[in-house]
C-alpha positions as CSV (number, residue, x, y, z in Angstrom):
1,M,7.6,2.2,19.5
2,T,9.7,5.2,20.0
3,P,8.5,8.3,18.2
4,T,11.1,8.4,15.6
5,D,9.1,5.1,14.5
6,G,6.6,4.8,12.0
7,L,6.2,5.5,8.3
8,A,7.4,9.0,8.2
9,A,10.7,7.9,9.7
10,D,11.0,5.0,8.0
11,T,10.5,6.3,4.6
12,A,12.9,9.2,5.6
13,L,15.8,9.7,2.1
14,E,19.0,10.5,2.2
15,Q,20.7,12.3,-1.2
16,I,23.5,11.1,-2.1
17,G,23.3,12.6,-5.9
18,E,21.8,15.1,-7.8
19,H,18.8,12.4,-8.6
20,L,19.6,9.8,-6.2
21,H,18.5,8.9,-2.9
22,Q,19.2,6.2,-0.2
23,A,17.2,4.5,2.4
24,V,17.0,1.5,4.4
25,L,14.6,-1.4,3.9
26,P,13.7,-2.0,7.9
27,P,13.0,-5.5,9.0
28,D,9.7,-4.5,10.6
29,W,8.5,-3.6,7.2
30,A,8.0,-7.7,6.4
31,V,4.9,-9.9,5.0
32,W,7.1,-12.5,3.5
33,G,10.0,-10.4,2.9
34,P,10.3,-6.4,2.3
35,H,6.6,-5.4,1.9
36,G,6.2,-4.5,-2.0
37,G,3.7,-1.0,-0.4
38,F,6.7,-0.4,1.3
39,L,8.8,-0.6,-1.7
40,A,6.7,1.4,-4.0
41,A,5.7,4.0,-0.8
42,L,9.7,4.6,-0.7
43,A,9.5,5.2,-4.4
44,L,6.5,7.8,-4.5
45,C,8.9,9.7,-1.7
46,A,11.8,9.8,-3.7
47,A,9.3,11.2,-6.7
48,G,8.2,13.4,-4.0
49,A,11.8,14.8,-3.1
50,H,12.1,15.5,-6.7
51,A,8.9,17.3,-7.3
52,P,8.2,18.9,-3.8
53,D,6.2,21.8,-5.2
54,A,3.6,18.8,-6.8
55,R,1.0,16.2,-6.0
56,P,1.2,12.6,-6.8
57,L,-1.2,11.5,-9.5
58,S,-0.7,7.7,-9.7
59,I,2.1,5.7,-8.9
60,G,2.6,2.0,-11.1
61,C,5.3,-0.5,-9.9
62,D,7.1,-3.3,-11.4
63,F,8.7,-5.6,-9.0
64,L,11.9,-6.9,-10.5
65,A,13.4,-8.9,-8.0
66,P,13.5,-9.6,-4.5
67,A,14.7,-7.2,-1.8
68,E,16.5,-7.6,0.8
69,F,16.7,-5.6,4.6
70,D,19.6,-3.8,4.0
71,K,20.4,-0.2,2.0
72,V,18.8,0.2,-1.3
73,E,19.5,3.1,-4.1
74,L,16.8,5.2,-5.8
75,E,17.4,7.4,-8.6
76,T,14.3,9.3,-10.1
77,V,14.8,10.9,-13.9
78,P,11.9,12.7,-15.6
79,F,10.8,11.8,-18.7
80,H,7.6,13.7,-19.4
81,T,7.0,16.8,-19.2
82,A,3.2,18.5,-19.6
83,R,1.8,21.8,-19.1
84,T,0.0,20.5,-15.7
85,S,1.6,17.7,-15.1
86,R,4.8,15.7,-15.2
87,A,6.0,11.8,-15.6
88,L,8.8,10.5,-13.5
89,R,10.6,6.7,-13.3
90,V,12.2,5.9,-10.1
91,T,14.8,2.8,-9.9
92,M,15.5,1.3,-7.0
93,T,18.6,-1.0,-7.1
94,Q,20.4,-3.0,-4.1
95,R,24.1,-3.7,-4.5
96,G,23.8,-2.8,-8.2
97,R,20.8,-5.1,-8.7
98,P,17.3,-3.4,-10.1
99,V,14.6,-4.3,-7.6
100,M,12.1,-2.0,-8.8
101,A,10.8,0.1,-11.3
102,A,8.0,3.1,-11.1
103,S,6.3,5.3,-13.1
104,V,5.1,8.6,-11.2
105,W,2.3,10.9,-12.7
106,T,2.4,14.2,-10.6
107,A,0.2,17.6,-11.2
108,G,0.8,20.8,-9.7
109,T,-1.4,21.7,-6.7
110,H,-3.1,24.6,-8.4
111,L,-5.4,22.4,-10.6
112,T,-9.5,23.1,-10.1
113,S,-12.4,21.3,-11.5
114,P,-16.1,20.5,-10.9
115,E,-16.9,18.6,-7.7
116,R,-19.0,15.1,-8.0
117,A,-19.0,12.3,-5.6
118,W,-21.5,8.9,-6.5
119,R,-20.5,6.8,-3.6
120,P,-22.3,7.4,-0.2
121,A,-21.1,7.0,3.0
122,P,-20.3,3.8,4.0
123,D,-23.0,2.1,6.4
124,L,-20.9,0.5,8.7
125,P,-19.5,-0.3,12.3
126,P,-16.9,2.6,13.2
127,P,-13.7,1.0,13.7
128,E,-13.5,2.1,17.3
129,E,-16.5,-0.6,17.8
130,L,-14.8,-3.5,16.1
131,P,-11.8,-5.4,17.4
132,G,-8.3,-5.4,15.9
133,F,-6.9,-7.9,13.5
134,D,-3.4,-8.3,15.2
135,R,-6.0,-9.4,18.6
136,L,-8.0,-11.5,16.3
137,M,-4.9,-13.0,14.5
138,R,-3.3,-13.9,18.3
139,E,-7.2,-14.9,19.5
140,A,-6.5,-17.9,17.2
141,G,-3.1,-19.1,18.1
142,Q,-1.7,-17.2,15.0
143,E,1.2,-14.3,15.0
144,P,0.6,-11.3,13.0
145,P,3.4,-10.4,10.4
146,P,6.0,-7.8,11.6
147,I,4.5,-5.2,9.3
148,F,1.5,-4.8,11.4
149,K,2.9,-3.3,14.0
150,H,2.8,0.1,11.8
151,T,-1.3,-0.3,11.6
152,D,-3.9,-0.6,13.3
153,Q,-6.4,-2.9,11.2
154,R,-10.4,-3.8,12.0
155,P,-11.9,-5.8,9.5
156,V,-15.4,-5.2,9.5
157,A,-16.9,-8.9,9.7
158,W,-14.3,-11.8,10.4
159,P,-15.8,-15.3,10.1
160,D,-14.8,-17.5,13.3
161,D,-13.7,-20.5,11.3
162,Y,-11.5,-18.0,9.1
163,F,-8.4,-20.4,9.5
164,T,-10.7,-23.3,9.1
165,R,-12.9,-22.2,6.4
166,S,-13.8,-23.7,3.2
167,G,-14.4,-20.7,0.6
168,G,-16.5,-17.8,0.8
169,D,-16.4,-13.9,-1.4
170,A,-13.2,-12.8,-2.1
171,A,-13.6,-9.3,-0.5
172,I,-12.2,-7.9,2.2
173,T,-13.7,-4.5,4.3
174,T,-11.6,-3.1,6.6
175,W,-10.7,0.5,8.4
176,A,-6.9,0.8,9.0
177,R,-5.0,3.9,10.3
178,F,-1.1,3.6,10.7
179,L,0.8,4.2,14.2
180,P,1.8,5.6,15.8
181,Q,1.3,8.7,13.4
182,G,-1.7,8.2,11.5
183,T,-2.3,11.6,9.8
184,F,0.6,13.8,7.4
185,P,-1.3,17.0,6.2
186,G,1.4,18.9,5.5
187,D,2.9,16.2,3.3
188,P,0.8,15.5,0.1
189,W,3.9,12.3,-0.7
190,L,3.6,10.4,2.7
191,D,-0.6,11.1,2.7
192,A,-0.4,9.0,-0.7
193,A,1.8,6.4,0.7
194,R,-0.8,5.6,3.1
195,S,-3.1,4.2,0.6
196,V,-0.3,2.2,-1.2
197,I,0.6,0.7,1.3
198,L,-2.6,-0.3,2.8
199,T,-3.7,-1.2,-1.2
200,D,-0.8,-3.7,-1.1
201,L,-1.5,-4.8,2.5
202,G,-5.3,-5.8,1.6
203,L,-4.6,-7.1,-2.4
204,F,-3.8,-10.8,-1.1
205,P,-5.9,-10.9,1.6
206,A,-8.8,-10.4,-0.7
207,V,-8.0,-13.4,-3.1
208,A,-7.5,-15.4,-0.1
209,A,-10.8,-14.6,1.6
210,G,-12.4,-16.6,-1.8
211,L,-10.3,-19.7,-1.2
212,A,-10.2,-22.5,1.4
213,A,-7.9,-22.1,4.4
214,S,-6.5,-25.7,2.7
215,E,-5.5,-24.1,-0.5
216,M,-3.6,-21.5,1.8
217,V,-0.2,-23.2,0.6
218,F,1.4,-20.9,-1.5
219,T,3.0,-17.4,-1.3
220,A,2.1,-14.2,-3.8
221,P,5.2,-12.0,-4.4
222,N,4.1,-9.2,-6.4
223,V,4.3,-8.9,-10.0
224,N,3.0,-5.4,-10.4
225,L,1.2,-2.5,-8.7
226,H,-0.7,0.7,-9.7
227,V,-2.3,2.9,-7.4
228,A,-4.3,6.3,-8.6
229,F,-4.6,9.0,-5.9
230,H,-7.7,10.9,-6.0
231,Q,-9.5,13.1,-3.2
232,R,-7.0,14.2,-0.7
233,R,-8.5,13.9,2.6
234,P,-5.3,14.3,5.0
235,D,-7.4,15.0,8.0
236,H,-8.8,11.3,8.1
237,E,-6.8,9.4,10.4
238,W,-9.2,6.3,9.4
239,L,-8.6,5.0,6.2
240,L,-11.8,2.3,5.0
241,F,-9.9,-0.5,2.5
242,E,-12.5,-2.3,0.4
243,G,-10.5,-5.2,-1.6
244,E,-11.9,-7.7,-3.9
245,G,-10.2,-10.6,-5.5
246,L,-10.6,-11.1,-9.5
247,A,-9.4,-14.0,-10.4
248,I,-6.4,-16.7,-9.3
249,C,-5.4,-18.6,-12.5
250,D,-2.4,-19.8,-14.8
251,G,-0.1,-19.0,-11.4
252,T,-1.1,-15.4,-11.4
253,L,-3.6,-13.8,-8.5
254,A,-5.7,-10.2,-9.5
255,A,-7.4,-7.8,-6.9
256,R,-8.4,-4.5,-7.3
257,S,-9.2,-2.1,-4.2
258,I,-10.6,1.3,-3.4
259,I,-9.6,3.2,-0.2
260,S,-12.1,5.8,0.9
261,T,-13.3,7.7,4.0
262,A,-15.8,7.9,6.6
263,D,-17.4,10.1,4.5
264,G,-17.4,8.4,1.4
265,A,-14.6,10.7,-0.1
266,V,-12.8,8.0,-2.7
267,V,-8.9,9.0,-2.0
268,A,-7.4,5.9,-4.2
269,T,-7.9,3.1,-6.8
270,G,-5.6,0.1,-7.0
271,V,-4.9,-3.2,-8.8
272,G,-2.2,-5.5,-8.1
273,Q,-1.1,-8.6,-9.7
274,M,0.7,-11.4,-7.8
275,L,2.4,-14.9,-8.7
276,Y,1.2,-18.1,-7.5
277,R,4.2,-19.8,-5.8
278,P,3.3,-23.0,-3.7
279,F,5.2,-23.8,-0.7
280,A,8.4,-26.3,-1.3
């Protein structure tokens, strides 16, 4: 990677109108195609460009059509304003075709409330003691998808028979950080984009963990994704993703997640739905 690679550079937007920005979908943010979490991160950054003095509360995305690795346009329009919060609608199009619609709630940075936390700090091995996902994949003779050049992921548990497994619990727990830059303390929107991408990146593996390897004969394109942002911990490079598969039935997959830090702070929660698409 060069110093200009990474999340900050790849989510950079060019303003081409009053409420309109342009971006490019780089091919190294691919899983089966352009990663849905990366598209959502672009929408979040477009909302941030419209409301630079606010912070994100949540993003809900509907994925309307497959995108290609090319330019996209993002139009941001406010559709609700309250005393302490605001809702924005971000529509992503490519060559005139809608590919994603997102609703983003924002709030001022001055809000206060009581401080409570009910989740204990995780009693898990630290990421420095765990092998990386890309290494585990290559040791098993598999090539990681291109998107994994942007993240350093350390699964807390990895069965030796993962690629021949007969099934298991539909859940994963993984430490992750972004490369080459892991934190964005001065930008609450990029900081939140970390959670959006990690949420979408982990929901499908959480479902897959509950299936036998012989059942992995399908792709699962996104239908929708919702991520709520809670406590900011912009100085924490490593984030802990805990994902749980909820169901696979009637041609759909569902999963949910919690993203937290080593001290137990809940950074974000998410839920997503995917379509079951058998290999041709």
